[in-house]
C-alpha positions in Angstrom: 13.5 113.7 65.0 13.8 110.8 62.5 17.2 109.2 62.0 17.2 106.3 59.5 15.0 103.6 61.1 14.8 105.3 64.5 12.4 107.9 65.9 12.8 110.7 68.4 9.8 112.9 68.5 10.3 116.3 66.8 8.4 118.4 69.3 11.3 120.3 70.8 13.3 119.9 73.9 10.2 119.1 76.0 10.4 115.4 74.9 14.1 115.2 75.7 13.3 116.7 79.1 10.6 114.1 79.7 13.0 111.3 78.8 15.6 112.5 81.2 13.1 113.0 83.9 12.2 109.3 83.6 15.9 108.4 83.6 16.6 110.5 86.7 13.6 109.0 88.5 14.9 105.5 88.2 16.2 104.5 91.6 16.2 100.8 92.2 16.8 99.4 95.7 19.8 97.5 94.6 22.4 98.2 91.9 22.0 101.9 92.6 25.4 102.6 90.9 24.0 101.3 87.6 21.1 103.7 87.8 23.5 106.4 88.7 25.6 105.4 85.7 22.7 105.5 83.3 22.0 109.1 84.3 25.5 110.1 83.5 26.1 107.9 80.5 23.0 108.9 78.6 23.9 112.6 79.2 27.4 111.9 77.7 25.7 110.5 74.6 23.4 113.5 74.4 25.8 116.3 75.4 29.1 115.0 74.1 27.9 112.7 71.2 29.6 109.6 72.7 28.8 106.2 71.1 27.2 103.6 73.3 30.3 101.4 73.2 32.4 104.4 74.2 30.4 104.8 77.4 30.5 101.0 78.0 34.3 100.9 77.6 35.1 104.1 79.5 37.7 103.3 82.2 37.7 105.3 85.4 41.4 106.0 84.9 40.5 107.8 81.6 38.2 110.3 83.3 39.6 113.6 84.3 36.8 115.5 86.1 39.1 118.4 87.1 40.1 119.0 83.5 36.7 118.1 82.1 38.2 115.5 79.8 37.6 111.9 78.8 40.1 109.7 77.0 38.3 107.5 74.6 40.4 104.5 73.7 40.2 102.1 70.8 37.0 103.5 69.4 35.7 103.0 65.9 38.7 102.3 63.6 40.9 101.6 66.7 41.3 105.4 67.2 41.9 107.2 70.5 40.7 110.8 71.1 40.0 113.3 73.9 36.4 114.5 74.5 35.8 117.6 76.6 32.8 117.9 79.0 31.0 121.0 80.0 31.5 122.0 83.7 28.1 120.8 84.8 28.6 117.4 83.2 32.1 117.0 84.6 30.6 117.8 88.0 27.9 115.1 87.5 30.6 112.6 86.6 32.7 113.6 89.6 29.7 113.0 91.9 29.0 109.6 90.3 32.6 108.4 90.9 32.7 109.9 94.4 29.5 108.1 95.4 30.8 104.7 94.1 34.1 105.2 96.0 32.2 106.2 99.2 29.4 103.7 99.2 31.3 100.7 97.7 34.6 101.3 99.5 36.5 101.4 96.2 36.2 102.9 92.8 35.6 100.3 90.1 37.9 100.0 87.1 35.0 101.1 84.8 33.2 104.4 85.0 29.9 102.5 84.4 30.1 99.1 86.1 27.5 96.5 85.5 25.8 93.8 87.7 29.3 92.4 88.2 31.0 95.5 89.3 34.3 94.2 87.9 32.9 94.5 84.4 31.2 97.4 82.5 27.6 97.8 81.6 27.2 96.1 78.3 26.1 97.8 75.1 22.9 95.6 75.0 22.1 96.6 78.6 22.3 100.3 77.7 20.0 99.7 74.8 17.5 97.6 76.8 17.4 100.1 79.7 17.0 103.0 77.3 14.0 101.2 75.7 12.5 100.7 79.1 12.9 104.4 79.9 11.4 105.4 76.6 8.3 103.3 77.1 7.6 105.5 80.2 7.7 108.8 78.3 4.1 110.1 77.8 2.9 109.3 74.3 5.8 106.9 73.5 3.4 104.1 72.6 1.7 106.1 69.9 4.8 105.7 67.7 5.5 102.6 65.7 9.2 103.1 65.7 11.2 103.8 68.9 14.6 105.5 69.3 17.8 103.9 70.5 20.6 105.5 72.6 22.4 106.3 69.3 19.7 108.9 68.6 21.2 111.0 71.4 24.4 111.2 69.5 22.6 112.2 66.3 20.7 114.9 68.3 24.0 116.3 69.6 25.3 116.7 66.0 22.1 118.4 64.8 21.9 120.8 67.7 25.6 121.7 67.5 25.4 122.4 63.8 22.1 124.4 64.1 23.7 126.5 66.9 26.7 127.3 64.7 24.5 128.2 61.8 22.3 130.5 64.0 25.6 132.2 65.1 26.6 132.7 61.5 29.7 130.4 61.8 31.3 129.1 58.7 30.4 125.4 58.8 33.0 124.5 56.2 35.6 125.5 58.7 33.8 124.1 61.8 32.9 120.6 60.4 36.4 119.1 60.6 36.6 120.0 64.3 33.2 118.4 65.0 34.1 115.3 63.0 37.3 114.9 65.0 35.4 115.4 68.3 33.0 112.6 67.3 35.7 110.3 66.1 34.5 110.4 62.5 36.9 109.6 59.6 35.8 112.8 57.8 33.3 115.7 57.6 31.0 113.9 55.2 30.3 111.2 57.8 29.2 113.9 60.2 27.1 115.8 57.7 25.3 112.6 56.9 23.9 112.6 60.4 22.6 116.1 59.9 21.2 115.4 56.4 19.0 112.6 57.7 16.7 114.6 60.0 13.9 116.9 59.2 14.4 119.5 61.9 18.0 119.9 60.9 16.8 122.1 58.1 14.9 124.6 60.2 17.7 127.1 60.2 18.9 126.1 56.7 15.5 127.1 55.3 15.9 130.4 57.0 19.4 131.0 55.8 18.9 129.3 52.4 22.5 128.0 52.3 22.2 124.2 52.4 23.7 124.0 48.9 26.7 126.1 49.9 27.1 124.1 53.1 27.0 120.7 51.3 29.6 121.9 48.8 31.9 123.0 51.6 31.6 119.7 53.4 32.2 117.8 50.2 35.5 119.7 49.8 36.9 118.1 53.0 
């Protein structure tokens, strides 16, 4: 999966599985809560399309595990929005917060606290740790370009749109909802993600409706 200057191998979900297997195996003797946080945060990027900064700035008080909701505050363009999580992801988040409360004796203000537990994991720390995880994926060194956490957000968009197309959904109707979910200003910004990657066109080639899709998006 190629997104602008970044690379995520286009060999199917196996590579994603290997990446998350590396992430899940990371269990340092100290700062265990950061390792726990990485497991959850990178899944939020992959499964909900969150930006890196949105994970970094996520307050514990803005997490509703019972309702499966996250309140994303002051994101790009100073906009707030609600992001919904699948039940298994909400359960994972609940376990993460419960472990911090039990083992630390309190629940930090931030869903993903950093070395100083009173402050969140910084964006650069997410990027550096992701790069370290990627280097452990078999075959990663064979690529000149490496992915960043933002590629997980791109992959979410591509997979969501491919799934809708496979289901025969009208993307002209669905795109505004996806754009709002991602915090985009409009559908064209969301479609740009899709347009940049080769595997995004697998279903388009089968259905032969890329032109129709692009015209519908331009109308919004």
